[in-house]
C-alpha positions in Angstrom: -21.3 86.0 14.2 -22.2 82.4 15.2 -24.2 81.9 12.1 -21.4 83.3 10.0 -19.0 80.8 11.5 -21.4 78.0 11.0 -21.9 78.9 7.4 -18.1 79.1 7.0 -17.6 75.7 8.6 -20.2 74.1 6.4 -18.6 75.6 3.3 -15.3 74.3 4.5 -16.7 70.7 5.0 -18.3 70.7 1.6 -15.0 71.7 0.1 -13.2 69.0 1.9 -15.8 66.4 0.8 -15.4 67.5 -2.8 -11.6 67.0 -2.6 -11.9 63.7 -0.8 -14.4 62.2 -3.2 -12.1 62.0 -6.2 -9.4 60.4 -4.0 -11.9 57.7 -2.8 -13.0 57.2 -6.4 -9.5 56.8 -7.6 -8.8 54.2 -5.0 -12.0 52.3 -6.0 -11.1 52.5 -9.7 -7.6 51.2 -9.0 -9.0 48.3 -6.9 -11.6 47.5 -9.6 -8.9 47.5 -12.4 -6.6 45.3 -10.2 -9.4 42.8 -9.7 -10.3 42.7 -13.4 -6.6 42.2 -14.4 -6.1 39.5 -11.8 -9.1 37.6 -12.9 -8.0 37.9 -16.5 -4.5 36.8 -15.8 -5.7 33.8 -13.8 -8.0 32.8 -16.6 -5.3 33.3 -19.2 -2.8 31.2 -17.2 -5.3 28.4 -16.8 -6.1 28.5 -20.5 -2.4 28.4 -21.4 -1.8 25.4 -19.0 -4.7 23.5 -20.4 -3.6 24.3 -24.0 -0.1 23.0 -23.2 -1.5 19.8 -21.7 -3.7 19.3 -24.7 -0.7 19.9 -27.0 1.4 17.4 -25.0 -1.4 14.8 -25.1 -1.9 15.5 -28.9 1.9 15.2 -29.5 2.0 11.9 -27.5 -1.0 10.6 -29.4 0.5 11.6 -32.7 3.8 10.0 -31.9 1.9 6.8 -30.8 0.0 6.8 -34.1 3.2 6.5 -36.0 5.0 4.5 -33.4 3.3 1.2 -32.5 6.0 0.5 -29.9 5.0 3.7 -28.1 1.3 2.8 -28.4 1.9 -0.6 -26.9 4.2 0.6 -24.1 1.9 3.5 -23.2 -0.8 1.0 -22.6 1.3 -0.7 -19.9 1.9 2.3 -17.6 0.3 5.6 -16.6 0.5 7.8 -19.8 1.4 10.8 -17.7 4.7 9.2 -16.7 5.9 9.5 -20.3 5.6 13.3 -20.2 8.7 13.3 -18.1 11.7 12.2 -20.2 13.7 11.2 -17.1 11.0 8.9 -15.6 11.8 5.2 -15.4 9.1 4.5 -17.9 10.4 7.0 -20.5 13.9 5.6 -20.1 12.7 2.1 -20.4 10.8 3.0 -23.6 14.0 4.6 -25.1 15.9 1.4 -24.3 13.1 -0.7 -25.9 13.4 1.3 -29.1 17.0 0.2 -29.3 16.1 -3.5 -29.1 12.7 -3.8 -30.9 11.3 -2.6 -34.1 7.6 -1.8 -34.8 7.3 -5.0 -36.8 8.0 -7.1 -33.7 4.5 -6.2 -32.5 2.9 -7.8 -35.5 4.0 -11.2 -34.2 2.2 -12.2 -31.0 4.9 -14.6 -30.0 7.3 -11.6 -29.5 5.0 -9.5 -27.3 5.6 -11.4 -24.1 9.3 -10.8 -24.4 8.9 -7.2 -25.2 6.6 -6.9 -22.1 9.2 -8.7 -19.9 12.0 -6.5 -21.2 10.0 -3.3 -20.6 9.1 -4.2 -17.0 12.6 -5.2 -16.1 14.0 -2.0 -17.6 11.5 0.0 -15.5 12.7 -1.9 -12.4 16.3 -1.1 -13.4 15.8 2.6 -13.8 13.1 2.9 -11.1 15.3 1.3 -8.5 18.5 3.3 -9.4 20.2 0.5 -11.2 22.7 2.8 -13.0 24.0 4.3 -9.8 23.3 2.1 -6.8 23.2 -1.5 -7.7 26.3 -3.5 -6.6 26.0 -5.9 -9.6 24.4 -5.1 -13.0 26.1 -7.8 -15.0 24.5 -8.0 -18.5 21.5 -6.0 -17.4 20.1 -4.2 -20.5 22.8 -5.5 -22.7 21.8 -5.8 -26.3 21.5 -9.2 -27.8 21.4 -11.0 -24.4 18.5 -13.0 -23.0 17.1 -11.8 -19.6 17.9 -15.4 -18.5 21.6 -14.3 -18.7 21.2 -11.1 -16.7 22.7 -10.9 -13.2 20.6 -12.5 -10.4 21.6 -12.9 -6.8 20.4 -16.5 -6.8 23.4 -17.6 -8.9 26.0 -15.1 -7.7 27.0 -17.2 -4.6 26.5 -20.6 -6.0 27.6 -20.9 -9.6 29.1 -19.5 -12.7 27.1 -17.5 -15.3 23.6 -19.1 -15.4 22.1 -20.7 -18.4 18.7 -22.1 -19.2 19.9 -25.6 -18.4 21.7 -24.7 -15.1 20.1 -26.1 -12.0 20.4 -25.1 -8.4 19.3 -27.1 -5.3 20.5 -27.2 -1.8 19.1 -27.4 1.7 21.2 -24.8 3.5 18.2 -22.7 4.5 14.6 -22.6 3.8 14.7 -19.3 1.9 17.0 -20.8 -0.7 15.2 -24.1 -1.5 13.8 -24.5 -5.0 11.5 -27.3 -6.1 12.3 -28.9 -9.4 10.2 -26.7 -11.7 11.8 -23.6 -10.2 15.4 -24.7 -10.8 16.0 -22.4 -13.7 15.8 -18.7 -14.0 13.5 -19.0 -17.1 11.2 -21.7 -18.4 11.7 -23.3 -21.8 10.0 -20.3 -23.5 12.5 -17.9 -22.0 10.0 -16.3 -19.6 11.3 -15.5 -16.1 10.5 -17.9 -13.3 12.8 -16.3 -10.7 13.5 -12.6 -10.0 16.2 -12.5 -7.3 18.0 -9.2 -6.7 18.5 -9.6 -3.0 21.3 -7.7 -1.2 22.1 -5.7 -4.4 21.5 -2.1 -3.1 18.2 -1.5 -4.9 16.9 1.9 -3.9 13.5 3.4 -4.4 9.8 2.5 -4.6 8.7 -0.7 -6.3 7.2 0.2 -9.7 3.6 -1.0 -10.1 4.7 -2.5 -13.5 6.2 -5.4 -11.6 2.7 -6.9 -11.6 2.8 -7.2 -15.4 5.4 -9.9 -15.4 4.4 -13.3 -16.6 2.3 -15.7 -14.5 5.2 -18.1 -15.0 7.1 -16.1 -12.4 7.3 -18.2 -9.2 9.8 -16.5 -7.0 10.5 -12.8 -6.2 13.3 -12.2 -3.7 14.2 -8.5 -3.1 15.3 -8.8 0.6 18.1 -6.8 2.1 17.8 -3.7 -0.1 16.6 -0.1 0.4 13.0 -0.4 -0.9 10.6 2.2 0.5 7.0 3.2 -0.1 4.2 0.7 -0.1 3.9 -2.8 -1.4 2.3 -2.6 -4.8 -1.2 -4.2 -4.9 -0.4 -5.1 -8.5 1.7 -8.0 -7.2 -1.6 -9.9 -6.8 -1.7 -10.2 -10.6 1.2 -12.7 -10.5 -1.0 -15.7 -10.0 1.8 -18.2 -10.3 3.9 -16.7 -7.5 5.1 -19.1 -4.8 7.6 -17.0 -2.9 7.6 -13.3 -2.1 10.6 -12.1 -0.1 10.6 -8.4 0.8 12.2 -8.5 4.3 14.9 -6.2 5.5 13.8 -3.1 3.6 12.1 0.2 4.5 8.6 -0.6 3.2 5.8 1.1 5.0 2.0 1.3 5.1 -0.5 -1.6 5.3 0.0 -5.1 3.9 -2.3 -5.3 0.9 -5.2 -7.6 1.3 -5.0 -8.3 -2.5 -2.0 -10.6 -1.8 -4.6 -13.1 -0.5 -5.5 -13.6 -4.2 -2.1 -15.4 -4.8 -3.5 -18.9 -4.4 -0.2 -20.6 -5.0 1.8 -18.5 -2.5 3.7 -20.6 0.1 6.1 -18.1 1.5 5.4 -14.4 2.3 8.4 -12.9 4.0 7.8 -9.3 5.2 9.6 -8.8 8.5 12.2 -6.1 9.2 10.3 -3.3 7.5 8.2 -0.4 8.7 4.9 -2.0 7.8 1.9 -1.5 10.1 -1.6 -2.7 10.7 -2.6 -6.3 10.7 -2.1 -9.4 8.5 -5.2 -9.2 6.2 -7.9 -11.7 6.8 -7.6 -12.8 3.1 -4.0 -13.9 3.8 -5.0 -15.7 7.0 -7.7 -17.5 5.0 -5.1 -18.4 2.3 -2.7 -19.7 5.0 -5.5 -21.9 6.5 -6.5 -23.2 3.1 -2.9 -24.0 2.3 -2.4 -25.9 5.5 -5.7 -27.8 5.3 -4.8 -28.8 1.7 -1.7 -30.6 2.9 -3.0 -32.1 6.2 -3.8 -35.5 4.5 -0.6 -35.8 2.6 1.6 -37.3 5.3 3.8 -39.1 2.7 4.7 -35.9 0.9 7.5 -33.6 2.2 5.9 -30.1 2.0 6.2 -27.1 4.1 3.0 -25.4 5.2 2.5 -21.8 4.1 4.7 -19.3 5.9 4.0 -15.7 6.7 6.8 -13.9 8.5 6.1 -10.4 9.9 7.1 -7.9 12.6 4.4 -9.0 15.1 6.8 -9.4 18.1 7.3 -5.7 18.2 3.6 -5.0 17.9 4.0 -3.1 14.7 2.1 -5.7 12.9 -0.7 -7.9 14.4 -1.5 -11.4 13.2 -4.6 -13.4 14.1 -3.4 -16.5 12.4 -0.4 -18.8 12.4 2.3 -16.3 11.4 5.9 -16.6 12.3 6.5 -13.5 14.3 9.9 -11.8 14.2 
């Protein structure tokens, strides 16, 4: 009887195994099919995304081929920024189209003004000019020179500025201009002063600001709501004398590239969220500036000034900074 039971059990086990095998196989087949489909779908999605990117790039290139304005403007900013029609760069390009025609690029004497208009339009859209700025008088108006656009420098001291209007007073150091900085623009219509202080600018400073003319001597953007980091591209403005970025929400390190601004006399950075130390390059520039004027006792000239948040310990300075 025992042997009969064993034979019966063995037969039963074999039968169960036969039934279980198809089930296991089906599970395996389903898993395999799922894996193959998932791999195929991933590859197909990636291919579609790449194809779309290529189409966008081709469309942008095709548009640039027939639109010299777009070709030129695309060379000034990251090309990817123009894929978003709402980006400051795209909005600035659309505004440029309303004020320039392709033939303007044939004449080299118009290119500096196109560049200046584009950069200022990027600043306007990038720092929420349409919604936040307290004053936007004449900004982006057609048929007006940038020398007539609103600037904080003249808001408290005079009527509508003109190329011949001058401004000089000794009320405080931050507002003193030397003679060649007494107009917003030089005699060629290129900006010497960009002052939008206390005007509710909101956002991150666009890197395009570094494309402004080397005739630019003064940038004053204090008392606004600028955040993000200080663009290293500011070091391209070789003629800059004054850079005022205090009373904002800027963060990160102070760029060492600012030490390349050989004519800089005032760097005002306090009342921000900047960290780290004053770069050695700036300390070297400060020392060189001071040494240059040591022998000129008969000339009234302020030594270079660097103002930073070193009293709080947020920023450290190993040279003659003015700590706030």
